[in-house]
C-alpha distance (Angstrom), angle and dihedral (degrees) to the residues before:
residue distance angle dihedral
M1 . . .
N2 4.17 . .
S3 3.87 137.1 .
T4 3.77 123.1 -136.4
Y5 3.77 99.1 154.7
T6 3.78 108.4 131.9
A7 3.79 102.9 -151.9
L8 3.76 102.2 60.3
P9 3.80 105.0 119.6
V10 3.75 116.2 83.8
S11 3.75 91.7 -146.0
S12 3.77 96.4 56.3
S13 3.76 107.2 48.0
I14 3.81 114.2 -13.1
E15 3.78 123.5 63.8
L16 3.80 109.5 -166.6
Q17 3.76 129.4 -167.5
A18 3.76 120.0 -125.0
K19 3.77 111.2 -86.4
S20 3.73 127.2 -132.5
P21 3.81 110.0 -109.8
T22 3.79 90.8 -143.1
L23 3.76 134.7 56.8
P24 3.81 119.7 -88.6
Q25 3.79 113.2 -84.7
D26 3.77 94.1 -129.7
P27 3.78 109.3 37.5
P28 3.78 119.6 -177.1
K29 3.75 111.1 -82.7
K30 3.76 99.4 -148.6
Q31 3.75 119.5 65.4
E32 3.80 91.6 -147.9
E33 3.80 91.4 57.5
F34 3.78 95.2 46.7
G35 3.76 119.1 111.8
V36 3.80 98.0 -6.5
E37 3.78 100.2 116.9
L38 3.80 104.8 9.2
P39 3.82 116.2 112.0
L40 3.76 117.1 -139.3
I41 3.79 97.4 -118.9
L42 3.77 137.6 28.6
D43 3.77 119.1 -87.0
A44 3.78 121.0 -100.9
A45 3.77 93.2 -91.6
G46 3.76 91.8 52.2
A47 3.76 89.9 -132.4
G48 3.76 95.5 128.6
Y49 3.76 136.3 -84.5
G50 3.74 108.4 -9.3
P51 3.77 134.3 156.8
A52 3.76 115.5 -60.3
A53 3.75 118.7 -101.2
A54 3.78 119.8 -109.7
G55 3.76 113.2 -77.9
S56 3.77 141.4 133.8
G57 3.78 121.7 -27.6
V58 3.78 126.4 -128.4
P59 3.85 94.0 -82.6
G60 3.81 91.2 51.4
A61 3.80 92.0 47.5
V62 3.81 90.6 48.9
F63 3.80 89.3 51.7
N64 3.81 92.3 49.5
L65 3.81 94.4 47.1
A66 3.81 92.3 45.0
T67 3.80 91.8 51.9
S68 3.81 88.2 49.6
I69 3.80 89.4 57.3
I70 3.81 105.8 38.1
G71 3.78 111.6 76.5
A72 3.78 142.2 105.0
G73 3.81 92.0 -26.7
I74 3.78 89.1 76.7
M75 3.82 90.1 67.6
A76 3.83 92.1 62.4
L77 3.81 96.9 47.6
P78 3.83 96.7 85.1
A79 3.82 87.6 55.4
T80 3.81 90.2 53.1
L81 3.81 88.4 57.8
K82 3.80 88.2 51.9
V83 3.81 86.5 59.1
L84 3.81 99.8 39.1
G85 3.79 101.1 30.3
L86 3.79 127.7 -119.0
L87 3.81 100.0 -74.3
V88 3.81 99.2 37.8
G89 3.80 90.9 43.0
F90 3.81 93.0 51.7
V91 3.82 91.8 48.9
S92 3.81 90.0 48.4
I93 3.81 92.2 52.7
V94 3.82 90.3 51.6
L95 3.83 94.8 45.6
M96 3.81 91.9 46.8
G97 3.79 89.3 52.3
I98 3.82 91.9 50.5
L99 3.80 93.0 49.4
S100 3.80 90.7 47.2
E101 3.81 90.7 51.9
I102 3.82 91.5 50.4
S103 3.80 91.0 51.0
I104 3.82 90.8 49.9
E105 3.81 90.4 53.3
L106 3.81 90.5 50.1
L107 3.79 89.8 50.3
V108 3.82 93.4 50.3
R109 3.79 92.3 45.4
F110 3.78 96.2 52.8
S111 3.80 93.6 39.2
V112 3.80 86.0 61.6
L113 3.78 92.1 48.4
C114 3.82 91.6 49.4
K115 3.82 95.2 40.1
S116 3.81 86.8 -127.6
S117 3.78 122.0 168.6
S118 3.80 99.2 -164.2
Y119 3.80 143.5 23.7
G120 3.80 91.8 -101.5
D121 3.81 92.0 50.1
V122 3.80 95.1 56.5
V123 3.81 90.0 45.2
Q124 3.81 90.3 52.2
T125 3.81 93.4 47.3
A126 3.80 93.3 49.9
L127 3.81 102.4 33.5
G128 3.82 108.2 15.2
R129 3.80 136.7 -104.5
P130 3.84 96.3 -67.7
F131 3.80 89.1 60.9
K132 3.81 90.3 47.5
I133 3.80 89.3 56.2
V134 3.81 89.7 49.1
S135 3.81 90.6 50.6
E136 3.81 91.1 50.6
I137 3.80 90.2 50.3
C138 3.80 88.2 51.0
V139 3.81 90.1 52.5
I140 3.81 90.1 50.1
I141 3.81 93.8 49.3
N142 3.80 92.3 43.9
N143 3.81 95.0 50.1
A144 3.80 93.4 41.8
G145 3.81 89.4 50.2
V146 3.80 91.0 51.2
L147 3.82 91.2 51.6
V148 3.81 90.7 49.1
V149 3.81 88.1 52.6
Y150 3.82 90.3 51.2
L151 3.79 91.5 55.1
I152 3.81 91.9 46.2
I153 3.80 90.7 53.1
I154 3.81 91.9 47.5
G155 3.81 91.2 50.7
D156 3.81 95.5 45.4
V157 3.79 95.2 47.0
M158 3.80 97.8 43.2
S159 3.83 100.4 37.5
G160 3.80 100.3 26.0
S161 3.78 128.5 -142.3
S162 3.79 139.6 -116.5
K163 3.81 89.8 -75.3
H164 3.80 102.9 33.8
V165 3.79 138.3 46.4
G166 3.80 117.5 -121.5
V167 3.77 127.1 -132.0
F168 3.81 92.2 -110.8
D169 3.81 91.4 52.8
Q170 3.79 91.2 52.1
L171 3.79 93.3 47.1
L172 3.81 102.1 35.8
G173 3.78 104.7 18.4
S174 3.78 130.1 -111.4
G175 3.78 127.5 -69.4
G176 3.80 99.9 54.0
E177 3.77 131.9 115.1
W178 3.80 88.2 -93.8
D179 3.80 88.7 74.0
H180 3.81 89.7 73.1
R181 3.81 105.0 90.9
K182 3.81 96.3 -163.7
L183 3.80 91.6 51.0
V184 3.80 93.2 49.6
I185 3.82 91.1 49.7
L186 3.82 90.7 49.1
V187 3.81 92.8 50.2
V188 3.80 92.5 49.0
L189 3.80 90.3 46.7
V190 3.81 94.9 50.4
I191 3.80 100.3 38.9
F192 3.80 103.5 34.9
L193 3.81 111.1 15.4
A194 3.82 104.3 37.6
P195 3.84 95.3 58.4
L196 3.81 91.8 49.5
C197 3.81 92.1 45.3
S198 3.83 90.1 52.1
L199 3.79 92.8 66.6
E200 3.80 112.6 113.9
K201 3.81 97.4 -148.6
I202 3.76 125.9 49.9
D203 3.82 89.9 -149.7
S204 3.80 86.3 78.1
L205 3.81 88.6 65.9
S206 3.81 97.9 55.7
L207 3.81 94.4 105.2
T208 3.79 93.6 47.1
S209 3.80 89.8 50.4
A210 3.81 92.2 53.6
A211 3.81 91.2 47.4
S212 3.79 90.9 50.1
V213 3.79 91.6 55.6
A214 3.80 91.2 51.5
L215 3.81 90.7 51.8
A216 3.81 91.3 50.1
V217 3.81 90.5 52.1
V218 3.80 89.9 50.7
F219 3.81 89.8 55.7
V220 3.81 92.9 50.6
I221 3.81 93.5 47.3
V222 3.81 96.0 46.2
S223 3.82 95.3 46.4
S224 3.82 91.7 46.8
I225 3.83 92.6 49.6
I226 3.81 91.8 49.6
A227 3.81 91.8 51.3
L228 3.81 91.9 45.9
V229 3.83 93.0 51.1
K230 3.81 92.5 49.8
L231 3.80 91.4 45.3
V232 3.81 92.3 52.4
E233 3.82 90.0 48.3
G234 3.81 90.1 52.2
R235 3.80 94.9 -119.4
I236 3.80 97.7 125.7
G237 3.79 119.8 89.0
T238 3.79 124.7 -129.7
P239 3.84 106.9 -79.7
R240 3.78 123.8 -135.3
L241 3.82 109.4 -104.6
G242 3.82 100.1 -160.4
P243 3.81 140.6 31.9
D244 3.78 123.7 -67.6
F245 3.81 113.0 -123.0
G246 3.79 94.2 176.1
S247 3.81 98.7 108.6
K248 3.78 142.3 29.3
A249 3.81 91.2 -117.5
A250 3.81 90.8 54.5
F251 3.81 90.6 50.8
L252 3.81 91.9 50.3
D253 3.81 89.8 50.5
L254 3.80 88.4 55.0
L255 3.82 89.5 59.0
V256 3.80 93.2 56.5
V257 3.81 102.1 35.7
V258 3.82 95.0 87.7
P259 3.83 93.5 53.9
I260 3.81 88.7 49.0
M261 3.82 90.2 53.6
T262 3.80 89.2 48.0
N263 3.81 90.5 63.5
A264 3.79 89.8 61.3
Y265 3.83 92.5 63.1
V266 3.81 104.2 37.2
C267 3.81 108.9 120.6
H268 3.79 100.9 121.6
F269 3.80 97.9 118.0
N270 3.84 88.0 61.7
V271 3.81 97.0 49.9
Q272 3.81 97.0 89.6
P273 3.83 96.5 51.6
I274 3.81 89.7 49.0
Y275 3.80 90.8 48.6
N276 3.80 91.4 48.6
E277 3.81 89.5 56.3
L278 3.82 94.1 48.3
E279 3.80 113.0 114.9
G280 3.82 111.5 -119.3
R281 3.78 87.8 1.9
T282 3.79 120.8 -155.6
P283 3.80 128.8 154.3
K284 3.80 88.7 -112.8
K285 3.80 90.1 57.5
M286 3.80 91.8 47.1
Y287 3.80 89.8 50.7
L288 3.81 87.4 57.9
V289 3.80 89.9 50.1
S290 3.81 92.9 50.8
R291 3.82 92.9 46.5
I292 3.79 94.0 50.4
T293 3.80 90.1 45.5
T294 3.80 91.7 49.8
V295 3.81 92.2 52.2
L296 3.81 90.3 47.9
C297 3.82 94.5 48.2
V298 3.81 93.8 44.4
A299 3.81 89.1 52.7
I300 3.82 92.3 49.2
Y301 3.80 93.8 44.1
A302 3.80 94.2 46.1
S303 3.81 93.6 48.1
T304 3.81 91.8 48.1
A305 3.81 94.9 45.4
I306 3.81 94.5 45.4
S307 3.81 95.5 44.2
G308 3.81 92.3 47.0
Y309 3.80 93.5 48.3
L310 3.81 93.2 45.3
L311 3.80 91.0 50.5
F312 3.81 98.3 48.8
G313 3.83 106.2 16.4
D314 3.80 114.6 -174.3
D315 3.83 89.1 -4.7
T316 3.80 90.8 67.6
E317 3.80 109.5 129.0
S318 3.81 125.9 -141.2
D319 3.81 85.4 -108.3
V320 3.80 103.0 44.0
L321 3.81 91.3 -163.9
T322 3.80 89.9 74.6
N323 3.83 89.0 61.4
F324 3.79 90.4 66.2
D325 3.81 92.8 79.8
K326 3.80 98.4 93.6
D327 3.78 140.1 62.6
L328 3.81 108.3 -73.0
G329 3.78 92.9 -159.8
I330 3.79 96.9 -114.2
R331 3.80 135.7 97.0
F332 3.80 116.8 -75.5
S333 3.80 89.2 13.9
L334 3.81 94.7 151.3
I335 3.80 93.2 50.1
L336 3.80 92.2 47.1
N337 3.80 90.4 50.3
Y338 3.79 90.7 54.9
V339 3.82 92.2 45.1
V340 3.80 92.4 51.8
R341 3.79 97.2 45.5
I342 3.79 102.3 36.7
G343 3.80 91.7 40.6
Y344 3.78 93.0 55.3
I345 3.80 92.9 43.3
L346 3.81 88.0 56.3
H347 3.81 87.8 48.6
L348 3.81 90.7 55.1
I349 3.81 92.7 46.7
L350 3.81 90.9 52.7
V351 3.81 94.8 45.4
F352 3.82 95.1 44.3
P353 3.85 96.8 78.6
V354 3.82 92.0 48.1
I355 3.80 92.6 56.3
H356 3.79 90.3 41.1
F357 3.80 89.7 55.0
S358 3.81 90.9 56.0
L359 3.81 90.0 46.4
R360 3.81 92.9 49.9
Q361 3.81 92.7 48.2
T362 3.80 92.0 51.2
V363 3.80 93.5 47.4
D364 3.81 90.9 47.4
S365 3.80 93.2 50.4
L366 3.80 92.0 46.9
V367 3.81 99.1 44.3
F368 3.82 98.0 34.8
A369 3.81 98.5 32.9
E370 3.81 93.8 134.8
S371 3.80 96.8 38.7
A372 3.77 130.7 96.1
P373 3.81 118.8 -95.0
G374 3.78 109.5 -63.4
S375 3.79 124.1 -99.8
R376 3.78 124.1 -131.2
K377 3.81 89.0 -105.6
R378 3.81 90.4 57.7
M379 3.79 90.7 46.5
L380 3.81 92.8 51.7
T381 3.81 91.9 46.0
L382 3.79 91.7 50.3
T383 3.81 90.1 47.4
A384 3.81 91.9 52.3
V385 3.81 93.0 48.0
L386 3.79 93.7 48.3
L387 3.80 93.3 47.2
A388 3.80 90.6 49.9
I389 3.81 91.9 51.5
I390 3.81 91.9 46.5
Y391 3.80 91.0 49.6
L392 3.82 91.7 51.2
G393 3.79 89.4 49.8
S394 3.80 91.7 52.4
T395 3.82 91.0 53.0
M396 3.81 94.0 49.3
I397 3.82 101.4 43.6
P398 3.83 111.5 75.9
N399 3.82 100.4 -150.2
I400 3.80 143.6 -9.5
W401 3.82 92.6 -100.3
V402 3.81 89.7 67.0
A403 3.82 92.8 47.2
F404 3.80 93.8 47.5
K405 3.81 92.0 47.1
F406 3.80 92.5 59.8
T407 3.81 100.1 38.2
G408 3.80 92.2 42.4
A409 3.80 94.1 50.9
T410 3.80 92.5 48.7
T411 3.80 120.1 19.8
G412 3.81 98.5 17.6
L413 3.80 95.5 55.9
S414 3.81 91.3 40.0
L415 3.81 96.3 52.7
G416 3.79 96.2 37.4
F417 3.79 102.9 41.6
I418 3.81 118.6 -5.0
F419 3.81 98.4 57.0
P420 3.85 95.6 42.4
A421 3.82 90.6 49.5
L422 3.82 92.5 47.2
I423 3.81 90.9 48.4
A424 3.80 91.9 51.9
L425 3.80 94.9 46.3
R426 3.82 94.7 44.6
L427 3.80 95.1 49.1
D428 3.80 91.3 42.2
K429 3.79 88.1 55.8
K430 3.81 88.3 57.6
E431 3.80 101.4 38.6
K432 3.85 107.7 15.6
V433 3.81 95.3 -131.7
L434 3.81 98.4 145.7
N435 3.76 123.9 84.1
L436 3.80 120.5 -137.0
R437 3.81 95.3 -93.4
E438 3.81 92.5 49.2
R439 3.80 91.0 47.7
Y440 3.80 91.8 52.4
M441 3.81 90.7 45.9
S442 3.82 91.2 52.5
W443 3.80 91.5 49.9
L444 3.80 91.1 46.6
M445 3.80 91.5 50.4
L446 3.80 91.7 48.3
V447 3.81 94.6 48.2
L448 3.81 94.3 45.3
A449 3.82 91.8 47.8
V450 3.82 93.4 48.9
V451 3.82 92.3 47.0
A452 3.82 91.8 47.0
S453 3.81 90.0 48.4
I454 3.81 93.0 50.7
L455 3.81 92.7 46.3
G456 3.80 90.2 47.0
V457 3.79 93.2 51.7
V458 3.82 91.4 46.3
G459 3.80 90.6 48.8
N460 3.81 90.7 50.3
I461 3.80 91.8 50.3
F462 3.80 93.5 50.0
T463 3.79 91.3 46.0
L464 3.80 91.5 53.6
K465 3.81 90.1 45.5
N466 3.81 92.2 52.6
R467 3.80 91.5 49.1
S468 3.80 92.3 50.0
E469 3.79 89.8 52.9
């Protein structure tokens, strides 16, 4: 996962009261009563738990959380079905969505108990400041990795690669300066992305965020319609339903496919700001938001993954956008190819500054925690440094599959599953607020996430070793 929620910074739209670093002295005694009517933060007067201020309704919160989830990870999902097969891949997408939704509910529940206003706050209350620092580092690595992936996709789609023709080549012909991927990425970064990333307030990006969501929906609809037309006409071969164990490379891909899927659902560090903006907020209402969002995202992810895999089969690339460079065998194929690729590139350009803003804020709070509020000069300097590092990363990493393998196996699993499970188990040890089923579920989530992380890291190491040989 990617963040496109437009009310993240505390300074721009949410004014939070200072939180207590310890648990409440008199927690609710009954698990059924816990977290049903308590707002996450103190009311404006600071007099205690009062009614939540006016904010977004359930539909608005669903929209914000969905846009926080749907991002570049969707481009790698068709390739995960190439590894797992159609049936196993579909089931994995659904199960990953369910586990993600459970972890979000745990996070909301214990944020209420701890009166925490952010992901790092609830981690610090439950596990201590060292773990908060680790969680912030995970957010930084995750967001930086997502931005690197965005630049890789932009370069591959516009300039092409050894296997696929880029948009510029199709429009302008080959042999020009636009064939140089690094140069194209640099030009896009300097001319389009840097000015947007230099904005001080994320509120200024609200319109671009809304436009980016519309462009993402266009991609999903067009790709699904193309696959459906070809399926009805009988021009799609029989897909493989399960994993392929025929080679060592295929087996190594199996080890890293779960971490890659994890990236598609990571949004947990944006849950508290969305909850704080929810009108008449209660944990029960936020649970409804997360469940509706999960159903929506699973439907979008499944339709994208299935349509992409059906269209391209075993030729599906790690970035499925690059596959849309050839005749699809239907009417208006060339136009649809341009719509899909250029539309999603515009989506990435518009989302990039929103994720960068969250990254910059986290880095600033971590590096300059004891300093006075930052000046515009410091903000611009930090922006330039981060963009330079992200650009270097995009030139060194060969494709988005590699980037997602590493971030998914480390930061994705940590933010989405390991930290929420640890928070629940640690606070339950103090206050006994989980029932037996919830306790078992938390342990199961923790164990599965740790095992998947270890297998993912091992798979990445062996993959790099095989390439070096």
